[in-house]
N, C-alpha and C positions, 0 to 999 in steps of 0.2 A: 504494499499500499504506499501511496505517496506519503512522505514524511509529515506533511501538514494536513492530511485527511485521516480522520478517525471515524469508524463506523461501529456502532454498538446497538444492542437491543435496548430499546427505551422501556424502562419499567412502567407498569401500570397498563390500563386499558384506555385507548384513545378513540375519540369520535371526530369525524370531519362532517361538517354541515355546510350547505349552500342553498340560498333561496328558500329557506324554511324546510328543506329536506335533509334527511340523513343520507350521506353518500357512503358512509362505512363506519365500522367500529372494529377495533382490533387490539389484541393483546400481544401482537407480534410486529409492532412498529419498529423501524430502524431509525436511529438518529445519526445523521452525517454531520460532522463538524469539519470545517475546512478553513484553516488559517484564521483570519480575523472576521470571517463572514458569520452571520447568525446561523445557529444550528437549524437543520432542515430535517423534518420528519417524513419518512417514506412508508407508505401504507402498502401491504401486500395486496395485489390485485384481487385475490380470492376473497378478501374481506371488504371489497368495494362493490357498489352497485354500478358496474361497468357499463350497463345499459344507459346510464345517465351521462356518461362521458363519450364525447364524439372526437375522434382524431381530427385535428386541424391540419392545415398545410404548413404551419410553423415548424421549423427545424432549427436547432442551434448546435454548436459544437463546443465542447470544453476540452482543452488539451489534457486534463487529468482524468476526466470521466468518460469522454467519448461523445457520440451523437445523441442529442435529446429530441424526442418527439413530444408534441404538446396535445392537450385535450381541452375542449370547451365543455362546459357543464350545461346540460339542458334541464331546467327546473320547470315548474308548472307555469311560471309567469315570464321567464326570461332565459336568455342564453348568456352565460358568463365566459367570454372568449379567452382562450389560452390560460385557463385557471390552474392547470396542472401539467406536469411533465414526467416523462419516464425515459430512462436509458435502456433501450431494448436490448442492446449488446454492449454493456459497459466494458471499459478496459479491465483487464485482469485484476488490477490493484483494487478496484471497487466492485468486483463481481457480485458482492452480496446484495447490491441494490437492483440487480436484474429482477424483473417480475414485480416491481414496486412502483408506485406513483407518489410524487410529491405535489404539494399545492402551494400557491402563493398566499401568504397569511392575510393579505388585504383583499383577497377574493373569496375566501372561505373562512369558516370558524373551526379551529381545531382545539379541542379541550380534553383534559383528562377526566375520566369518569370516576 
């Protein structure tokens, strides 16, 4: 793993909500800490309502993690564009986040239960 990236299982049970709907709840959330950036929580796909997430055309690349794909969230009343992202094939150093989705904290609510 990169010297400034740390991935660990986040203790507790976590929920992610958007537009009044629960997108997921998980006790298997991963926390990624990278340098001076805020920690990011990654939810396992199997614990998310993936039917509410639609892949967008947005793609980015990180030299340490790889290529990221983005998701928009479809709620009852709105679409929240590019609210989450996933590394489909992350670099070996961060392989633990494969199969997980992270969300922007200004677009969703993430809380510990």
